[in-house]
Structure formats: C-alpha cells, structure tokens
C-alpha positions in Angstrom: -39.7 -9.4 34.8 -36.5 -10.9 33.2 -35.4 -7.7 31.6 -33.9 -5.0 33.7 -34.7 -1.3 33.2 -32.3 0.9 31.2 -31.5 4.3 32.5 -29.8 7.2 30.7 -26.2 7.8 31.8 -25.6 11.1 33.6 -22.0 11.8 32.6 -19.9 14.9 32.5 -18.8 16.6 29.2 -15.1 16.1 30.2 -15.4 12.3 30.2 -15.7 12.3 26.4 -12.3 13.9 26.1 -10.9 11.6 28.8 -12.1 8.6 26.8 -10.1 9.7 23.7 -7.0 10.7 25.7 -5.4 7.2 25.6 -6.0 7.0 21.8 -4.3 10.4 21.3 -1.4 9.4 23.5 -0.9 6.1 21.5 -1.0 8.0 18.3 1.7 10.5 19.5 3.9 7.6 20.7 3.4 5.8 17.4 4.4 8.9 15.5 7.6 9.6 17.4 8.7 6.0 17.7 7.8 4.6 14.3 6.7 7.1 11.6 9.3 9.9 12.3 12.4 7.6 12.3 11.2 6.0 9.0 10.7 9.4 7.4 14.2 10.4 8.5 15.8 7.2 7.1 13.9 7.6 3.8 15.2 11.2 3.5 18.8 10.0 4.1 18.3 7.3 1.4 17.0 9.8 -1.1 19.9 12.2 -0.4 22.4 9.3 -0.8 20.9 8.2 -4.1 20.8 11.8 -5.4 24.5 12.3 -4.5 25.7 9.2 -6.4 28.5 9.9 -8.9 31.0 8.0 -11.0 33.6 6.2 -8.9 31.4 5.6 -5.8 31.4 2.1 -4.4 27.9 0.8 -3.5 25.9 -2.2 -2.4 22.6 -3.0 -4.1 19.6 -4.4 -2.2 20.4 -7.8 -3.8 23.8 -7.8 -2.2 25.9 -7.0 -5.3 28.9 -4.8 -4.6 30.2 -2.6 -7.4 31.7 0.6 -8.5 29.6 3.2 -10.2 30.7 3.8 -13.8 27.7 5.7 -15.2 24.8 7.6 -13.6 21.6 8.5 -15.5 18.3 9.9 -14.4 16.9 6.7 -13.0 19.6 4.0 -13.7 23.2 3.4 -12.5 25.8 1.2 -14.3 28.0 -0.8 -11.9 31.2 -2.5 -12.6 31.1 -5.7 -10.5 34.2 -7.3 -12.0 36.9 -6.4 -14.6 35.0 -5.7 -17.9 31.7 -6.8 -16.3 29.0 -4.1 -16.0 25.4 -4.3 -15.0 22.7 -1.6 -15.0 20.4 -1.3 -12.0 17.7 1.2 -10.9 18.8 3.9 -8.5 16.3 2.7 -6.0 18.1 -0.7 -5.9 21.2 1.0 -4.3 21.0 0.2 -0.6 24.1 1.9 0.7 27.3 3.7 -0.3 30.6 2.2 0.8 33.8 4.0 1.8 36.4 4.3 -1.0 38.7 1.3 -1.3 36.2 -1.2 0.2 36.0 -3.3 -2.9 39.8 -3.9 -3.0 39.7 -5.1 0.6 37.0 -7.7 0.0 
C-alpha cells in the first residue's frame, strides 16, 4: 500500500559504456593538463641536476645563491661568500643561473 513496486530496468548494453564515458574523458583531460606537464618538469629538473659542474651558479630551494665548487654523487658544495662554503644535497638545487649573475646581485 505505501511501498511502490520495483521493476527491472530494461537498458541497452551501450548505456554502460556511455555512463563511463565522462569518467574516461575527465581522466584523459587530467592526464594531459596536470600529470604530463609535471612529468616533463621533473625530467628537466633531473637533467639540470645531472649536468651540474664546477663553476655553475645555482639557487637552492631555500633561496641561497652560490657558485658550485665541488660535485659528488649526491651532494654539492656551494661557495656563498668569499671563503664560505656549504654542502647541500643535489635535490636542493632549484635552478641554474646564467654565468655572472652572482656578480650583478
């Protein structure tokens, strides 16, 4: 009396695919707008870190500007002032600067 009858749905087989189509489109957009650019940026960062050599001018993720004086497998020694050197991990290097940037600061 208060409960209505339930009937089985008579749907087409194609509606299952159509219900997942928006989810698939969102995933594709998510991949091309977020994941792919991040992978490209991470690859550029790895290549920059691998190419570090003595004499390069760099900025660390903490904002320290210095000149590379020594490069080891996982650490870099930076000269941040005359006779002042610090050792940081390679992953802490955020970007490489053009030559002569430190003199202009």
